[in-house]
N, C-alpha and C positions, 0 to 999 in steps of 0.2 A: 505496500500501499503506499501510497507518497508521504507528503510531511505533515500533515493535519489531520492524523488519525486521532479516533475517539472510538472506545469500546465500552458496553455496559454488559454483565454478564452476571447469573446468578454464581454464588460464592457458597461453600461450607461452612459452618462457625471455626474451626479451627484453621481454614484457610486465611480469615479476616484476620487474622493473628500476625502473619508473615507475609504481609502486603508492600507491595513496594512501596517507597515515597510519593510516586508518580501516582497511587491508586487511592481512592477514595472507596472506603467500604461502610455503608449505609444500609437502615432498614429501608425495606422495599413494601410496598403497599400489594403488589404482586406476587412477591416471594418473600421468603424470611428475610435475606440479605440480599445485595447486589453491590456490585464493585465497578465502579467507573475507573477507566485508565485512560490518560491523557498526558502530554508531554506535560502542557503547561495549560490554563485555561484560556486562551487566546480567541478572538470572535470566529475564527475559522475551525477552533477546534469544538468551540459551544455550537456551531452551526451544525456540525457534523454528528454532535450528539444528540442534537435536538433529533436528528432524522433515526439514530441507531435508538434512543429511547424509547421515540413513540412505537419503532416497530416491535422491540422489544415487551413492550408494555401491551400491544395489542395483542400478539402470539400469545403473552402469558393470561391474558384477561379471555381470551376465545378457546383458549386451548380445553378447558376444565369444561366450558358448556359442550362441547363435541365430544366428551369422554378420552380426550387424548392426555395422557401423563407427560410431563416434561421433568426428566431428569436433567439436565441442564440446559443453559442458552446463553448463547453469545452474540451480540451482532454489533459488528466494528462497522464505521464510516469511515470515508477517506475523499481526501480528492486534494487539490492545490488552486492556486490564485498567482496569476499574472494583472497587467495592469488593467485590464477590461472586466477583473471580477473573476466570479467561480471558472476553470476551468473542467468543469465536470464532479459530480461526487459520485462515488462508487459505495456501493455496501455488501459486508458478506454475514450471512447468519451460519451459525453452528449450533444444531439441535442434537440433543442424546433423547432419545424418545422407546420406549417399549411399542408404540405404536405402528400399526402399518404404515411403510414408507409414502402409498399415495395418499393417505390421510396427512401426513405430517406437509407432505409437497401442498395438499390443497389447502391446508391451513394458512401457511406462508404464503403461498398465492393470493389468497382471499384477503391478507392483512397487507400485503405490497399494495393492493387495490385500494383499500379502504383506509389506511395508515393517511393522518391529518396532515403532518409535517410533510413527508412529501411529496402528498398531493397539493398541498399550498405551494411549495417549490415548482411543479411540474407546471403548475398553471400560471407561475410567474404573479406571484401576490403583491401588490402594492405595499411599498414601504414609504412614510411619511412621518414627519415630526408633528405630533400635537400640538406641542407647548414645548417653550423654553423658559425656566426659571431660573435667574442667577441673582445671589446676594454677593454684594462685595463688599468690600471694607469702606468703600470711599464715594 
């Protein structure tokens, strides 16, 4: 992957004790613990984390509704930037599940279509400032 990689993944409690300095382990609403891996919290890394996190959350939300057990899930997103902006974003999904491969593939395909953040970027979301508040000493 390129230079603005961000990953979110499920972790076991014991693994959380051995996380690297660039890993943030936190309680998560869809799984007991999740780890976020990224070099620094730059805008590019956070943009890619938003994509990875959205897919991660949607897969973990929908899997039990379909009777699919997920033993481990990691979603990474990466890309680069030049003077015009993003040169594109690619993501990778790694899933360990005892479910049938076709069921997991269908789950992932449906979540790729439904995931809000990737969908907003694909559709070219408008980004504009709503307000600017400045406090100064003079």
